[in-house]
Every structure is written in C-alpha cells, then in structure tokens.
N, C-alpha and C positions, 0 to 999 in steps of 0.2 A: 310630657306622658305619657302612656298606655293603660289605660282601662283595659278589665275584663269583664267580660258577664256570661256567665251560667247558666244553662240553658241544660232541662234537665227531663230531658225527650220516657215520654210516656207514649211504645207504640204498641197501637192492639195487637191481635190474634196472627193474624193474617204478615201483620211489620213483620213483627216475632219471628215468625216459624223462616217471611223472606231475609229475615238476616244470620239467621238461624244454617242457612240455605247458603247466603253468600261464605259465613264463618267456614262450613264447610269445604263449600270448594274450593275457595283456597287455601289450605294447611291443608288438600287432596294435590296441590297444584306445585304449590313449594314442597310436597315430601317426593314428589315425580320428578320435582326436577332438580333436585338435589342426587334423588337415583341414581340417574340415566347420568350426570356429573360423574362421582363416584363409581360407578358401573366404565365409562367412559376411559379413567382413566387407570383405574385396576386393569382395562385391555392395553393399557399407553398410550394411550388416545388424549387429542391435547385439545382444550376447552372450551365448549361448547358453546356456542353465541347464545346469544338468550332471542334472535330472533330465528338461531336451527330450532331449537325446543321449542320456543311456538309453532313450529309449520311444524311438527310432529304431535305437538298435543292437539293442534289442528286437528287431524288426518285421529288424532287417539280417540277425542269428543264426535265425530261423522262416525263411532262405528256405533253396533249393538253394544257392547258389555257397558258402555260411557254414556248410553245417550242420553239420561238423565242428567248432564253438564251440560243442555243445549238448553233449560230455562234458568238458568244463568249467564246472568250476560259477558263477554268474554272477556271482557274492564277489570272484572275481578281477577282472573287462571291471570289478565297476564301484565298484571302489576307484580299478582307476587307469585310469576317466575325471575320476574327483574329481581325480590327480592334476592330466588336463590340466588343466582346467579349469581352478581354482588356481593352477600356473606358466603358464596367458596371462595371468589377470587381473594375480599377479605384473606379469607381466613389460612390462603396459602402466601397474602404478604406476612400473614403475621398479628393480622389488627385482630385476628377473635380468634377464638379456644374451641374447639370440636364439641 
C-alpha cells in the first residue's frame, strides 16, 4: 500500500524571494538554451549537447551583464538547460509539438 502525505509550505518573505529568484533564473536558462539551439539549427549546425551549453552559460554567468546569476545555485540553471535539451530532442523525434 502506498501512502501519501500532504504538506503545506508556508515560506517567510526571504524564502519567497529566493523561490521567485530561482524560478526566474530557471526560466531564463531554459529560454536561453532553447534560443541557442534554434539559432544553431537555423545556421545548419548539429544539436548542441547540454554540456556544451552549460559551458557557454557558465561564461555568460561571469559576465558583468548577468552578474545577478551568480547569486543563484548553478544546479538550478543546470537542470533547466538539461530540460531544454530534452524538450528540443523530443520535438525532433516527434514526441512533442512546438
């Protein structure tokens, strides 16, 4: 038998702020990776692996324009980039629609 437990999170203001920052950084990384894949495809390039994209994103994080990303854990953006690559692959396999 499988039991389920409902848990209700009641974050304080600092925790809410962090959650919104993590969600925003994740969305930014996902959209950035997807845009890079589409740009590469339009130029006739092959699929960029998530490792390549993460290396590029690390360089991007350390630029002055995107210094705000340094306050966010790299695991958040890493997973977002992996998810974008998986979605991009599934699109070309016909498993997902645009």
